[in-house]
C-alpha positions as CSV (number, residue, x, y, z in Angstrom):
1,M,-0.3,-113.7,20.7
2,T,2.5,-114.7,23.1
3,D,3.5,-112.9,26.2
4,R,6.8,-112.0,24.4
5,D,5.0,-110.5,21.4
6,Y,2.6,-108.6,23.7
7,A,5.6,-107.2,25.7
8,I,7.4,-106.2,22.5
9,K,4.2,-104.6,21.1
10,S,3.5,-102.8,24.4
11,M,7.1,-101.5,24.6
12,K,6.9,-100.2,21.0
13,E,3.6,-98.5,21.8
14,I,5.0,-97.0,25.1
15,T,8.2,-95.8,23.2
16,F,6.1,-94.3,20.4
17,Q,3.8,-92.5,23.0
18,M,6.8,-91.2,24.9
19,A,8.5,-90.0,21.7
20,S,5.3,-88.3,20.4
21,H,4.8,-86.7,23.8
22,A,8.4,-85.4,23.9
23,Q,8.0,-84.1,20.4
24,D,4.7,-82.3,21.2
25,Y,6.3,-80.9,24.4
26,L,9.3,-79.7,22.5
27,E,7.1,-78.0,19.8
28,V,4.9,-76.3,22.4
29,T,8.0,-75.2,24.4
30,M,9.7,-73.9,21.3
31,E,6.5,-72.0,20.2
32,R,6.2,-70.5,23.7
33,H,9.8,-69.4,23.7
34,Y,9.5,-68.0,20.2
35,T,6.4,-66.0,21.2
36,D,8.1,-64.7,24.3
37,I,11.2,-63.7,22.3
38,K,9.1,-62.1,19.6
39,E,7.2,-60.0,22.3
40,L,10.5,-59.0,23.9
41,M,12.0,-57.9,20.6
42,T,8.9,-55.9,19.7
43,S,9.0,-54.2,23.1
44,Y,12.7,-53.5,22.6
45,Q,12.1,-52.0,19.2
46,K,9.4,-49.7,20.6
47,L,11.7,-48.6,23.3
48,I,14.5,-47.8,20.8
49,L,12.1,-45.8,18.6
50,E,10.8,-43.9,21.6
51,N,14.4,-43.1,22.8
52,Q,15.5,-42.2,19.3
53,I,12.7,-39.6,19.1
54,V,13.6,-38.2,22.6
55,L,17.3,-38.0,21.6
56,E,16.5,-36.2,18.3
57,E,14.4,-33.7,20.3
58,L,17.2,-33.2,22.8
59,D,19.7,-32.7,19.9
60,M,17.4,-30.1,18.3
61,E,17.0,-28.3,21.7
62,C,20.8,-28.3,22.2
63,Q,21.4,-27.0,18.7
64,E,18.9,-24.2,19.2
65,K,20.6,-23.2,22.5
66,I,24.0,-23.3,20.8
67,N,22.7,-21.1,18.0
68,E,21.1,-18.7,20.5
69,D,24.4,-18.4,22.5
70,M,26.4,-17.9,19.3
71,A,24.1,-15.2,18.1
72,Y,24.3,-13.5,21.5
73,A,28.1,-13.7,21.5
74,L,28.3,-12.5,17.9
75,S,26.0,-9.5,18.6
76,Y,28.4,-8.4,21.4
77,L,31.4,-9.0,19.2
78,S,29.9,-6.8,16.5
79,I,29.1,-4.1,19.0
80,Y,32.7,-4.1,20.4
81,N,34.4,-5.0,17.2
82,N,36.4,-1.8,17.0
83,Q,37.5,-2.1,20.6
84,L,38.6,-5.8,20.6
85,D,42.1,-7.1,20.1
86,V,41.1,-10.3,18.4
87,P,44.7,-11.9,18.3
88,K,45.1,-11.3,22.0
89,M,41.6,-12.8,22.7
90,H,42.5,-15.8,20.5
91,R,45.7,-16.4,22.5
92,E,43.8,-16.1,25.8
93,M,41.2,-18.6,24.6
94,N,44.0,-21.1,23.5
95,N,45.6,-20.7,27.0
96,L,42.3,-21.4,28.7
97,M,41.7,-24.5,26.6
98,I,45.2,-25.7,27.5
99,I,44.5,-25.1,31.2
100,Y,41.2,-26.9,31.1
101,G,42.8,-29.7,29.2
102,F,45.1,-30.4,32.1
C-alpha cells in the first residue's frame, strides 16, 4: 500500500468516524431535547388540569353566592312588594348604572 493510498484510506476512516460521531451526538441530543419537552408538556398539562379544577370550584362558589344574594333580595322584595314602586326603582337602577358606566 502506498503512502497516498494509506492517506486516502485514513481520511475516509476519519471522515466516517466524524460523521458517525456527529450522527450519534445529534440523535442523543434530539432524544434528550424530546424527553425534556415531553416532561415540560406533561407538567404543563397537569398545571392546566389543576387550575381548571380550581376555576370550576371558584365558579361554583360564585354562583352559590349570587344565588344566596338573589334569594335574600327576593325575600325582601316579596315582603315589601305592596310598598314598592317598581317603575321608580327601575328608573333609579338605570340611572345608577349609567353613572357607574361613566
